[in-house]
C-alpha positions as semicolon CSV with decimal commas, in nm:
position;residue;x (nm);y (nm);z (nm)
1;X;-1,119;29,532;8,549
2;X;-1,373;29,299;8,402
3;X;-1,734;29,445;8,350
4;X;-1,901;29,118;8,319
5;X;-2,225;29,103;8,519
6;X;-2,228;29,460;8,596
7;X;-2,581;29,580;8,564
8;X;-2,593;29,764;8,222
9;X;-2,669;30,131;8,237
10;X;-2,995;30,227;8,056
11;X;-2,835;30,536;7,906
12;X;-2,682;30,531;7,574
13;X;-2,703;30,125;7,559
14;X;-2,677;30,150;7,185
15;X;-2,461;30,335;6,936
16;X;-2,762;30,414;6,687
17;X;-2,545;30,593;6,433
18;X;-2,221;30,417;6,444
19;X;-1,903;30,510;6,240
20;X;-1,877;30,288;5,943
21;X;-2,227;30,169;5,955
22;X;-2,189;29,936;5,635
23;X;-1,929;29,713;5,841
24;X;-2,013;29,435;6,079
25;X;-1,898;29,461;6,420
26;X;-1,905;29,253;6,739
27;X;-2,230;29,341;6,922
28;X;-2,392;29,439;6,592
29;X;-2,788;29,401;6,612
30;X;-2,915;29,284;6,261
31;X;-3,275;29,253;6,162
32;X;-3,465;29,006;5,941
33;X;-3,184;28,755;5,950
34;X;-3,310;28,396;5,831
35;X;-3,240;28,117;6,085
36;X;-3,295;27,755;6,075
37;X;-3,426;27,647;6,405
38;X;-3,514;27,285;6,531
39;X;-3,803;27,192;6,736
40;X;-3,749;27,122;7,113
41;X;-3,822;26,734;7,041
42;X;-3,523;26,517;7,140
43;X;-3,528;26,371;6,794
44;X;-3,483;26,437;6,416
45;X;-3,810;26,394;6,229
46;X;-3,652;26,261;5,888
47;X;-3,834;26,346;5,549
48;X;-3,828;26,098;5,252
49;X;-4,021;26,043;4,953
50;X;-4,262;25,740;4,897
51;X;-3,988;25,616;4,682
52;X;-3,751;25,599;4,965
53;X;-3,512;25,868;4,831
54;X;-3,390;26,158;5,013
55;X;-3,555;26,483;4,963
56;X;-3,224;26,612;4,800
57;X;-3,236;26,350;4,550
58;X;-3,601;26,403;4,458
59;X;-3,555;26,740;4,402
60;X;-3,257;26,718;4,157
61;X;-3,308;26,925;3,828
62;X;-3,647;27,055;3,948
63;X;-3,829;26,746;4,032
64;X;-4,084;26,756;4,302
65;X;-4,051;26,386;4,416
66;X;-4,409;26,282;4,510
67;X;-4,570;26,260;4,842
68;X;-4,331;26,317;5,139
69;X;-4,325;26,077;5,453
70;X;-4,210;26,180;5,789
71;X;-4,020;25,942;5,978
72;X;-3,883;25,935;6,351
73;X;-3,516;25,916;6,380
74;X;-3,536;25,725;6,701
75;X;-3,723;25,409;6,541
76;X;-3,451;25,165;6,510
77;X;-3,573;25,049;6,179
78;X;-3,486;25,393;6,046
79;X;-3,167;25,410;5,885
80;X;-2,979;25,756;5,837
81;X;-2,857;25,819;5,469
82;X;-2,481;25,737;5,443
83;X;-2,455;25,991;5,143
84;X;-2,212;26,267;5,205
85;X;-2,497;26,539;5,178
86;X;-2,678;26,368;5,471
87;X;-3,053;26,351;5,518
88;X;-3,341;26,598;5,538
89;X;-3,529;26,670;5,839
90;X;-3,805;26,897;5,997
91;X;-3,698;27,212;6,115
92;X;-3,841;27,595;6,067
93;X;-3,692;27,887;5,915
94;X;-3,755;28,213;6,063
95;X;-3,647;28,584;6,017
96;X;-3,556;28,749;6,341
97;X;-3,334;29,016;6,485
98;X;-2,996;28,885;6,609
99;X;-2,683;28,986;6,789
100;X;-2,339;28,942;6,636
101;X;-2,103;28,730;6,863
102;X;-1,804;28,681;6,643
103;X;-1,484;28,924;6,667
104;X;-1,516;29,219;6,466
105;X;-1,197;29,105;6,265
106;X;-1,360;28,774;6,207
107;X;-1,677;28,953;6,079
108;X;-1,453;29,131;5,834
109;X;-1,229;28,848;5,698
110;X;-1,468;28,534;5,732
111;X;-1,760;28,430;5,534
112;X;-1,980;28,293;5,821
113;X;-2,031;28,492;6,148
114;X;-2,157;28,377;6,473
115;X;-2,496;28,529;6,577
116;X;-2,755;28,475;6,870
117;X;-3,122;28,510;6,811
118;X;-3,307;28,769;7,019
119;X;-3,612;28,718;7,209
120;X;-3,858;28,920;7,429
121;X;-3,785;28,878;7,790
122;X;-4,051;28,776;8,036
123;X;-4,128;29,100;8,249
124;X;-4,047;28,882;8,569
125;X;-3,704;28,804;8,421
126;X;-3,585;29,166;8,315
127;X;-3,422;29,261;8,658
128;X;-3,242;28,925;8,665
129;X;-3,119;28,955;8,298
130;X;-2,988;29,302;8,371
131;X;-2,787;29,178;8,651
132;X;-2,610;28,930;8,423
133;X;-2,470;28,697;8,713
134;X;-2,774;28,431;8,701
135;X;-2,841;28,325;8,349
136;X;-2,522;28,271;8,153
137;X;-2,693;28,194;7,838
138;X;-2,874;28,487;7,794
139;X;-2,721;28,850;7,744
140;X;-2,963;29,136;7,835
141;X;-3,063;29,374;7,563
142;X;-3,239;29,706;7,626
143;X;-3,567;29,780;7,411
144;X;-3,510;29,984;7,096
145;X;-3,813;29,992;6,875
146;X;-3,894;29,885;6,619
147;X;-3,585;29,656;6,594
148;X;-3,596;29,529;6,955
149;X;-3,949;29,610;7,080
150;X;-3,930;29,512;7,423
151;X;-3,644;29,424;7,684
152;X;-3,526;29,124;7,520
153;X;-3,211;28,887;7,548
154;X;-2,996;28,719;7,304
155;X;-3,005;28,363;7,366
156;X;-2,641;28,207;7,331
157;X;-2,777;27,848;7,360
158;X;-2,930;27,913;6,995
159;X;-2,639;28,083;6,845
160;X;-2,550;27,955;6,498
161;X;-2,332;28,045;6,187
162;X;-2,480;28,266;5,903
163;X;-2,361;28,363;5,576
164;X;-2,302;28,723;5,526
165;X;-2,490;28,704;5,230
166;X;-2,801;28,700;5,462
167;X;-2,740;29,041;5,588
168;X;-2,967;29,326;5,453
169;X;-2,799;29,624;5,322
170;X;-3,136;29,817;5,204
171;X;-3,087;30,091;5,483
172;X;-2,823;30,167;5,746
173;X;-3,083;30,263;5,997
174;X;-3,200;29,887;6,004
175;X;-2,858;29,784;6,179
176;X;-2,719;29,938;6,480
177;X;-2,458;29,854;6,756
178;X;-2,403;29,823;7,133
179;X;-2,206;30,101;7,267
180;X;-1,833;30,016;7,352
181;X;-1,923;29,969;7,731
182;X;-2,182;29,696;7,650
183;X;-1,963;29,523;7,394
184;X;-1,717;29,459;7,660
185;X;-1,985;29,346;7,864
186;X;-2,075;29,112;7,565
187;X;-1,731;28,980;7,542
188;X;-1,696;28,918;7,937
189;X;-2,048;28,735;7,929
190;X;-1,940;28,522;7,638
191;X;-1,617;28,426;7,803
192;X;-1,819;28,336;8,119
193;X;-2,073;28,124;7,930
194;X;-1,813;27,916;7,757
195;X;-1,516;27,937;8,013
196;X;-1,691;27,831;8,340
197;X;-1,602;27,677;8,568
198;X;-1,230;27,757;8,440
199;X;-1,266;28,078;8,670
200;X;-1,493;28,178;8,946
201;X;-1,667;28,538;8,973
202;X;-1,693;28,726;9,298
203;X;-2,034;28,859;9,192
204;X;-2,199;28,545;9,129
205;X;-2,012;28,240;9,286
206;X;-1,941;28,094;9,607
207;X;-1,621;27,884;9,708
208;X;-1,663;27,521;9,615
209;X;-1,398;27,411;9,851
210;X;-1,148;27,552;10,084
211;X;-0,818;27,621;9,903
212;X;-0,585;27,876;9,763
213;X;-0,719;28,090;9,468
214;X;-0,534;28,326;9,260
215;X;-0,645;28,673;9,115
216;X;-0,649;28,659;8,732
217;X;-0,655;29,024;8,684
218;X;-0,334;29,070;8,882
219;X;-0,163;28,799;8,675
220;X;-0,273;28,934;8,339
221;X;-0,246;29,304;8,406
222;X;0,014;29,337;8,682
223;X;0,224;29,030;8,624
224;X;0,218;28,909;8,971
225;X;0,047;28,618;9,153
226;X;-0,186;28,722;9,438
227;X;-0,268;28,430;9,616
228;X;-0,578;28,428;9,870
229;X;-0,720;28,132;10,079
230;X;-1,101;28,115;10,060
231;X;-1,339;27,910;10,300
232;X;-1,589;27,642;10,134
233;X;-1,940;27,818;10,129
234;X;-1,811;28,175;10,153
235;X;-1,837;28,412;9,864
236;X;-1,574;28,506;9,652
237;X;-1,443;28,863;9,730
238;X;-1,294;29,107;9,518
239;X;-0,898;29,136;9,496
240;X;-0,772;29,372;9,766
241;X;-0,470;29,465;9,560
242;X;-0,630;29,518;9,202
243;X;-1,014;29,489;9,239
244;X;-1,042;29,205;9,028
245;X;-1,318;28,977;9,034
246;X;-1,210;28,650;8,867
247;X;-1,029;28,388;9,046
248;X;-0,853;28,050;8,961
249;X;-0,783;27,759;9,212
250;X;-0,420;27,728;9,247
251;X;-0,286;27,390;9,123
252;X;-0,113;27,119;9,363
């Protein structure tokens, strides 16, 4: 049965001394990873030199390119560069702890892996994040000083790809992993974040309309179709046959 949304136990949340410490696994916590993050403004602030050239062009062969101008990309008179390497824009580079989201096999075989930056949770949000039902884009992380100094969350909204060369290998203590239980929670959380509304969860969802719904676990794990009629507005229940918590609406 899926463990998504189950409140994570505080005991042994992390595997602080994992086997194969130099390999990267899904659920890994990595520290001091450089991330390029954009500001919250709904536009790009483009960087150009006084000569009108892009920053990329100006700094070729070590040239400094003169004074930089900042142009609002929403202004109609600003035309973005057509060059294949694009334009330069204001963003900020930061180093912070991240949670590895990529599957373990992709971490081993790909040059880039998907990570989510980790942020401290507001104290009033900690219990809600632990429950895992209300905030699909945030995955709760127990504190683990010094890498995760307070109860925190991995922000799936700001996930990005990083090259594996960014990862520090100075000391195996500097990276550690979720334990197996919480890796499974992470997998279910990622599926729910990207898969909704493909399925409904009995721990969080109410029935959007009266209809017949099928239990996902019965189909995938037992090879049978368990159909239940739910009334609009009532909460989804666990499957009486297998205890599953995920439902899909039966097609016409």
